[in-house]
Backbone as JSON, one array per atom type, in Angstrom:
{
  "sequence": "MSFTTSKVKSFPKIKEVRTFLIHGVGSGGDYHNVNSGHWLIDSKIATPMSHYPKYQKSRTDFGINVLGSFCVELEATDGTKGFATGFGGPPACWLTAEHFKRFLVGA",
  "N": [[-66.1, 88.53, 98.3], [-65.69, 91.96, 98.56], [-66.31, 94.72, 100.62], [-66.56, 98.19, 100.48], [-66.25, 100.91, 102.59], [-67.95, 103.94, 102.71], [-67.51, 107.35, 103.45], [-69.92, 109.11, 105.08], [-71.26, 112.22, 104.66], [-72.19, 114.52, 107.09], [-75.3, 116.18, 107.59], [-75.62, 119.7, 107.48], [-76.14, 121.84, 110.35], [-78.31, 124.31, 111.79], [-76.78, 127.28, 112.74], [-77.02, 129.95, 113.26], [-79.46, 132.56, 113.62], [-80.96, 135.24, 112.11], [-82.84, 138.26, 112.01], [-84.66, 140.69, 110.1], [-86.23, 143.82, 109.44], [-88.36, 144.69, 106.75], [-89.04, 147.24, 104.52], [-91.3, 149.12, 102.46], [-93.46, 149.5, 99.68], [-94.91, 146.68, 98.24], [-92.87, 144.93, 98.87], [-91.22, 142.13, 100.44], [-92.91, 139.8, 102.65], [-95.46, 140.68, 103.22], [-98.12, 140.63, 101.55], [-100.26, 142.3, 101.34], [-99.35, 144.84, 101.31], [-99.5, 146.84, 99.08], [-99.91, 149.13, 96.3], [-102.62, 151.5, 96.26], [-105.67, 150.58, 94.71], [-104.96, 148.12, 93.77], [-106.05, 144.82, 93.04], [-106.0, 143.02, 95.15], [-106.36, 144.35, 97.56], [-108.36, 146.22, 97.11], [-110.61, 145.12, 95.86], [-113.8, 143.46, 95.93], [-113.73, 141.25, 98.4], [-114.7, 138.72, 100.47], [-114.58, 139.2, 103.88], [-114.54, 139.01, 107.48], [-114.77, 141.67, 108.29], [-115.97, 142.99, 106.18], [-118.63, 143.2, 106.52], [-119.19, 145.59, 107.75], [-119.99, 148.85, 106.75], [-118.05, 150.99, 106.67], [-115.66, 149.68, 106.26], [-115.75, 148.42, 103.84], [-114.74, 149.48, 101.45], [-111.92, 149.21, 101.14], [-109.57, 146.69, 102.01], [-107.44, 147.51, 103.5], [-108.45, 149.47, 105.1], [-109.19, 148.47, 107.56], [-106.78, 147.86, 108.64], [-105.24, 145.71, 107.64], [-102.73, 145.65, 106.52], [-100.96, 146.61, 108.39], [-98.81, 145.61, 109.99], [-96.55, 144.82, 108.45], [-93.57, 143.58, 106.71], [-91.02, 141.04, 107.24], [-87.71, 139.63, 107.33], [-86.04, 136.54, 107.49], [-82.92, 135.2, 108.14], [-81.1, 132.31, 107.92], [-78.22, 130.68, 109.02], [-76.06, 128.05, 108.34], [-73.95, 125.44, 109.75], [-72.06, 124.82, 107.84], [-71.7, 127.15, 106.5], [-73.6, 127.79, 104.64], [-76.29, 129.88, 103.66], [-79.67, 130.76, 104.12], [-82.69, 132.37, 103.15], [-85.83, 133.89, 103.97], [-88.95, 135.53, 103.52], [-91.54, 137.04, 105.44], [-94.69, 137.73, 107.06], [-95.57, 140.06, 109.49], [-93.95, 141.94, 110.69], [-92.34, 144.0, 113.2], [-93.22, 142.52, 115.6], [-93.04, 139.84, 114.68], [-90.33, 139.67, 114.01], [-89.16, 139.95, 116.56], [-90.27, 137.73, 117.95], [-89.21, 135.59, 116.44], [-86.42, 135.98, 116.7], [-86.03, 136.08, 119.49], [-87.53, 134.07, 120.71], [-88.29, 131.73, 119.01], [-85.79, 131.09, 118.02], [-84.37, 129.46, 119.81], [-85.37, 126.94, 119.25], [-84.53, 126.51, 116.7], [-81.69, 126.8, 116.37], [-79.13, 124.53, 116.12], [-80.72, 122.62, 115.05]],
  "CA": [[-66.67, 89.82, 97.99], [-65.2, 92.96, 99.5], [-67.15, 95.91, 100.75], [-65.84, 99.41, 100.83], [-67.08, 101.83, 103.37], [-67.84, 105.33, 102.27], [-67.74, 108.31, 104.52], [-71.16, 109.84, 104.88], [-71.15, 113.6, 105.11], [-73.34, 114.88, 107.93], [-76.1, 117.31, 107.13], [-75.31, 120.86, 108.32], [-77.14, 122.27, 111.33], [-78.48, 125.76, 111.89], [-75.93, 127.83, 113.79], [-77.36, 131.35, 113.54], [-80.74, 133.06, 113.13], [-80.98, 136.7, 112.08], [-84.1, 138.8, 111.48], [-84.58, 142.06, 109.59], [-87.48, 144.42, 108.98], [-88.36, 145.08, 105.34], [-89.98, 148.34, 104.3], [-91.54, 149.5, 101.08], [-94.64, 148.95, 99.01], [-94.68, 145.53, 97.37], [-91.67, 144.15, 99.24], [-91.32, 141.2, 101.55], [-93.97, 138.82, 102.75], [-96.78, 141.28, 103.44], [-98.68, 140.81, 100.21], [-101.28, 143.34, 101.37], [-98.67, 146.13, 101.22], [-99.46, 147.19, 97.66], [-100.48, 150.44, 96.0], [-104.07, 151.62, 96.19], [-106.22, 150.16, 93.43], [-104.61, 146.72, 93.5], [-107.21, 143.95, 93.26], [-105.88, 142.28, 96.4], [-106.87, 145.12, 98.7], [-109.49, 147.09, 96.77], [-111.74, 144.45, 95.22], [-114.71, 142.87, 96.92], [-113.35, 139.93, 98.89], [-115.41, 138.53, 101.73], [-113.85, 139.08, 105.14], [-115.46, 139.33, 108.57], [-114.93, 143.11, 108.41], [-116.74, 143.54, 105.06], [-120.01, 143.41, 107.0], [-119.3, 146.98, 108.2], [-119.87, 149.74, 105.59], [-116.83, 151.81, 106.62], [-114.51, 148.83, 105.91], [-116.03, 147.73, 102.58], [-114.03, 150.05, 100.3], [-110.58, 148.63, 101.01], [-109.17, 145.83, 103.13], [-106.47, 148.23, 104.33], [-109.17, 150.35, 106.01], [-109.21, 147.89, 108.9], [-105.41, 147.63, 109.11], [-104.71, 144.41, 107.27], [-101.32, 145.77, 106.13], [-100.31, 147.46, 109.39], [-97.61, 145.05, 110.61], [-95.43, 144.85, 107.53], [-92.81, 142.37, 106.38], [-89.72, 140.82, 107.85], [-86.88, 138.64, 106.66], [-85.26, 135.66, 108.36], [-81.72, 134.6, 107.54], [-80.56, 131.17, 108.67], [-76.88, 130.29, 108.61], [-75.75, 126.68, 108.75], [-72.58, 125.18, 110.2], [-71.16, 124.76, 106.68], [-71.65, 128.47, 105.89], [-74.76, 128.0, 103.77], [-77.28, 130.81, 104.18], [-80.98, 130.72, 103.51], [-83.51, 133.53, 103.46], [-87.27, 133.8, 103.72], [-89.7, 136.69, 103.97], [-92.79, 136.7, 106.08], [-95.63, 138.78, 107.43], [-95.67, 140.22, 110.94], [-93.18, 143.1, 111.09], [-91.56, 143.97, 114.44], [-93.52, 141.41, 116.5], [-92.52, 138.59, 114.12], [-88.87, 139.72, 114.18], [-88.84, 139.7, 117.96], [-90.6, 136.34, 118.28], [-88.27, 134.69, 115.78], [-85.08, 136.16, 117.25], [-85.95, 135.91, 120.94], [-88.23, 132.88, 121.19], [-88.17, 130.57, 118.14], [-84.37, 130.8, 117.78], [-83.97, 128.34, 120.68], [-85.79, 125.69, 118.62], [-83.9, 126.42, 115.4], [-80.24, 126.61, 116.46], [-78.78, 123.13, 116.4], [-81.62, 121.71, 114.33]],
  "C": [[-66.14, 90.82, 99.02], [-66.14, 94.17, 99.47], [-66.28, 97.09, 101.09], [-66.78, 100.3, 101.61], [-66.87, 103.23, 102.84], [-68.15, 106.23, 103.45], [-69.0, 109.12, 104.19], [-70.99, 111.24, 105.47], [-72.4, 113.95, 105.92], [-74.02, 116.13, 107.38], [-75.8, 118.5, 108.04], [-76.47, 121.2, 109.25], [-77.21, 123.79, 111.34], [-77.61, 126.27, 113.04], [-76.3, 129.27, 114.15], [-78.69, 131.71, 112.91], [-80.7, 134.58, 113.21], [-82.31, 137.17, 111.48], [-83.91, 140.26, 111.1], [-85.98, 142.53, 109.23], [-87.31, 144.84, 107.53], [-89.43, 146.15, 105.17], [-90.17, 148.58, 102.81], [-92.73, 148.78, 100.48], [-94.23, 147.81, 98.1], [-93.47, 144.69, 97.73], [-91.96, 143.2, 100.39], [-92.53, 140.3, 101.5], [-95.35, 139.38, 103.0], [-97.41, 141.59, 102.09], [-99.85, 141.79, 100.19], [-100.68, 144.73, 101.23], [-98.43, 146.47, 99.74], [-100.11, 148.55, 97.46], [-102.0, 150.38, 95.94], [-104.55, 151.27, 94.79], [-105.89, 148.73, 93.06], [-105.8, 145.84, 93.86], [-107.18, 143.27, 94.63], [-106.46, 143.04, 97.6], [-108.14, 145.91, 98.38], [-110.61, 146.43, 95.98], [-112.61, 143.82, 96.31], [-114.31, 141.44, 97.22], [-114.01, 139.78, 100.25], [-114.43, 138.36, 102.89], [-114.85, 139.35, 106.26], [-115.74, 140.84, 108.68], [-115.76, 143.71, 107.28], [-118.23, 143.7, 105.4], [-120.24, 144.88, 107.34], [-119.03, 147.93, 107.03], [-118.55, 150.53, 105.54], [-115.57, 151.01, 106.26], [-114.69, 148.11, 104.56], [-115.21, 148.24, 101.4], [-112.68, 149.37, 100.08], [-110.25, 147.79, 102.23], [-108.15, 146.52, 104.03], [-107.16, 149.19, 105.3], [-109.24, 149.78, 107.42], [-107.82, 147.41, 109.33], [-104.78, 146.32, 108.71], [-103.22, 144.47, 106.91], [-100.48, 146.53, 107.18], [-98.99, 146.91, 109.94], [-96.39, 145.07, 109.71], [-94.7, 143.52, 107.41], [-91.55, 142.25, 107.23], [-89.0, 139.72, 107.09], [-86.15, 137.83, 107.71], [-84.09, 135.12, 107.56], [-81.25, 133.48, 108.46], [-79.18, 130.86, 108.12], [-76.56, 128.93, 109.18], [-74.27, 126.55, 109.13], [-71.6, 125.09, 109.05], [-71.08, 126.09, 105.94], [-72.79, 128.77, 104.95], [-75.73, 128.97, 104.45], [-78.58, 130.66, 103.42], [-81.79, 131.9, 103.99], [-84.97, 133.23, 103.19], [-87.91, 135.1, 104.2], [-91.01, 136.22, 104.56], [-93.57, 137.94, 106.45], [-95.67, 138.86, 108.94], [-94.83, 141.33, 111.5], [-92.4, 142.95, 112.38], [-91.93, 142.83, 115.41], [-92.96, 140.07, 116.0], [-91.01, 138.53, 114.23], [-88.5, 139.34, 115.61], [-89.11, 138.23, 118.33], [-89.61, 135.35, 117.68], [-86.9, 134.75, 116.45], [-84.99, 135.8, 118.74], [-86.64, 134.64, 121.47], [-87.95, 131.66, 120.31], [-86.73, 130.16, 117.86], [-83.91, 129.6, 118.58], [-84.33, 126.96, 120.06], [-85.08, 125.44, 117.29], [-82.4, 126.11, 115.47], [-79.96, 125.18, 116.9], [-79.65, 122.13, 115.67], [-81.05, 121.39, 112.96]]
}
């Protein structure tokens, strides 16, 4: 019986991490960034802030949509690119690019 060896292709690794801010109503990962009247922000949903009368009308009254969205682009060693949106705006961009990148590159 003869065995043939096959060459196993290695899985690509992350070589680059890029972050971008996303602006505009209804875009990106901040699902609270919608027009007034949308059920997600203007219907009665229990939150810790709904105890206070001045925050009962809309969830945006207490700043739930203040940070905004961001996008992460990962590029692999084989040139493949992947994208994801998230919630957190400028702080999330900075944390991803300046802190979490060290854990991602080479993974």
